[in-house]
C-alpha positions in Angstrom: -11.3 -10.4 -4.8 -8.9 -7.5 -4.5 -5.7 -8.5 -2.7 -3.7 -6.0 -0.7 -0.2 -6.4 0.8 0.1 -4.1 3.8 3.6 -3.3 5.1 3.4 -1.3 8.3 5.8 -1.5 11.2 3.5 -0.1 13.9 1.5 -3.1 15.2 -1.6 -1.2 16.3 -1.8 0.6 13.0 -1.2 -2.6 11.0 -4.0 -4.4 12.9 -6.3 -1.4 12.6 -5.8 -1.0 8.9 -6.1 -4.7 8.2 -9.5 -4.9 10.0 -10.8 -1.8 8.3 -9.9 -3.1 4.8 -11.1 -6.6 5.5 -14.4 -5.2 6.8 -15.2 -3.7 3.4 -14.2 -6.8 1.5 -10.5 -6.6 0.7 -8.2 -9.6 1.3 -5.3 -8.3 3.3 -1.9 -9.8 4.0 0.0 -7.8 6.6 3.7 -7.7 7.4 5.7 -5.6 9.8 8.5 -4.6 7.5 9.5 -4.3 3.8 12.0 -7.2 4.0 9.1 -9.4 5.0 7.0 -8.2 2.1 9.5 -9.0 -0.7 9.3 -12.8 -0.5 5.4 -12.6 -0.5 5.5 -10.5 -3.7 7.5 -13.2 -5.4 5.1 -16.0 -4.2 1.7 -14.4 -4.6 -0.1 -11.8 -6.8 -1.3 -8.7 -5.1 -3.4 -5.8 -6.6 -2.1 -3.2 -4.2 1.0 -2.6 -2.1 0.0 -0.4 0.8 3.1 0.6 2.6 4.3 2.9 5.3 7.3 4.8 4.2 9.4 5.0 7.4 10.2 1.4 8.5 13.2 -0.4 9.8 15.5 -2.6 7.5 13.9 -1.3 4.2 11.8 1.8 3.8 8.6 1.8 1.8 10.1 3.7 -1.1 12.8 1.0 -1.6 10.1 -1.7 -1.2 7.9 0.0 -3.9 10.9 0.3 -6.2 11.7 -3.4 -5.8 8.1 -4.4 -6.0 7.7 -2.5 -9.3 10.3 -4.9 -10.8 8.6 -8.0 -9.4 5.0 -7.0 -10.1 5.0 -4.0 -12.5 1.2 -3.9 -12.8 0.6 -3.7 -9.0 -0.6 -0.4 -7.7 1.2 1.4 -4.8 -0.1 3.6 -2.1 2.2 5.1 0.6 1.1 6.0 4.1 3.3 8.3 6.2 3.3 10.7 9.1 6.1 12.8 7.7 5.3 15.5 5.1 8.9 15.7 3.8 9.0 11.9 3.3 5.7 12.2 1.4 7.4 14.6 -1.1 10.3 12.2 -1.5 7.8 9.3 -2.1 5.9 11.2 -4.8 9.1 11.8 -6.7 10.3 8.2 -6.3 7.0 6.7 -7.5 5.0 9.5 -9.3 2.0 7.2 -10.0 1.7 6.2 -6.3 -0.9 7.8 -4.0 0.5 9.2 -0.8 -1.8 9.4 2.2 -0.5 11.4 5.2 -1.1 10.3 8.8 -3.3 10.9 10.6 -6.1 9.9 8.3 -9.6 8.6 9.0 -10.2 5.0 8.0 -13.0 6.0 5.7 -10.5 8.2 3.8 -8.2 5.2 3.4 -11.0 3.0 2.2 -12.2 5.6 -0.2 -8.8 6.0 -1.7 -8.4 2.3 -2.1 -11.9 2.0 -3.6 -11.1 4.9 -6.0 -8.0 3.1 -7.3 -10.0 0.0 -8.2 -13.2 1.8 -9.3 -11.2 3.7 -11.9 -9.7 0.5 -13.2 -13.2 -1.2 -13.3 -14.6 1.7 -15.3 -11.8 1.7 -17.8 -12.1 -2.1 -18.1 -15.7 -1.8 -19.1 -15.1 0.7 -21.9 
């Protein structure tokens, strides 16, 4: 099963995203800030870090940078409502996908599926 660590400070968005991803079969652990995500990354293995960029205490970019040291094979996807922040994110983590808010849940699920579908296809070659 694919495990996702979701870091999102907006509670309604966090609950919404968690339910949508779980509904299609992903295992989701959700936290409300980057500083809460770091200890989990050290204790558990995740396939994807799905993080908001603008959060208190530690932004998603810093979280992704620290996560890449802890779990270098984990994929990263940023979600943000700020276009300028999205540009900064794509420069800080060029292999990460950036999804701009507002987005439809089916778009999020499609992007997550695409990440792991590509990996599955290459794994079978």
